[in-house]
N, C-alpha and C positions, 0 to 999 in steps of 0.2 A: 247186512251192510246197506247203507243208503247210497243212492246215486249221488255223484258230485253235482252241485248246483250248476246249472248252465249260466254262463256269464251273460249278462244283459247289457248291451251297448246302447246308450241313449245319446241322441244327437243334441246339439245346443238348444234347439227349440223345445225339445221334450224336457230338458232340464229346467229351462225357464218356466215352462208350464207347470212343472211340479213345484218349483219355488213359489210361483204365483198362488197356487192352491194352498201352499203352506203359509205364506206370509199375508196374502190378501184375503183369501177365502177362509182362512183359519182352520183348514183341514188338519186334523191331528197327524203329527209326523208318523205315528205308528201305523195309521191307516194307509198313508202314502207308501211307507216302506213295505207293508204287506202287499199292497197292490202292484208295486213295481219290482219287488224282490230286491230291494236295496237296503243298505244299513243307514241308520240315522246320521252316523258320522259323515257319510257321503253327501247327504243333503246339507249338512252344516258346512262342508268343504265347498260345495257349489255356492252356497250363500256368501261365504267369505270371498270367493272369486268374483261373484257378481258385484259385491260392494266395493271391492278393490278396483275393478275395471269398469264399473258402471258409468263413471264420468265421461268415458268415450262416447256414450250414447247421446250426451248433451253437448258435445263439441260442435262448433259451427263447421258445417261441411263446406270445405273449400275445394276448388277445382285444382288444388296443388298438383295432384297426380296428372290430371288432364293437361294443365299448363306445362308441367315438366315434360310430358310426352310431346306436346306441340313444339316446345323449344328444342327438344332432341331431334324431332323430325325436321324442323327448319334448319338446324345446324347441319344435319346430314345432307339435306338438299343443297345447302350452300357449299358443302364440301364436294359433293358430286359436280355441281356447277363449276367450281374452281378446277377440279380434275379435268372436266371436259374442255375448259379453256386452255389448260396447259397442254393437253393432248392435241388440240387444234393448232396451237402455236408450233409444237414440235413437228406435226405433220406438214405444216406450211414450210417450215425450215427444211425439212427433209425433201419435199418436192422441189424447192428452190435449189438445193444442193445437187439433186439429181439432174436438174436442167443445166446447172452450171458445168457439170462434168460431162454432159452430153448423153446421159442415160435416158432411155425412153420412159 
């Protein structure tokens, strides 16, 4: 009996490097599959994913995430400031009421 093949997990950068060798360097897919212990269908699947999602690499990077975070922080700071003002008013009224009824 032969031993079961150990599953090889490749990260995204490794997959892109394999695809580059296949698409740009014209390395035969059989050589890549032998080298990395993968099936040709896997390489074709990665290629499909790359071409379906590759447009994201060319999108203009905006600070949307940063701007959204900054807006969220500013909103939370404004909320805290409003809360502090309300607490200050309530404390002032509390102190005035205590003085009015003669409590120390």
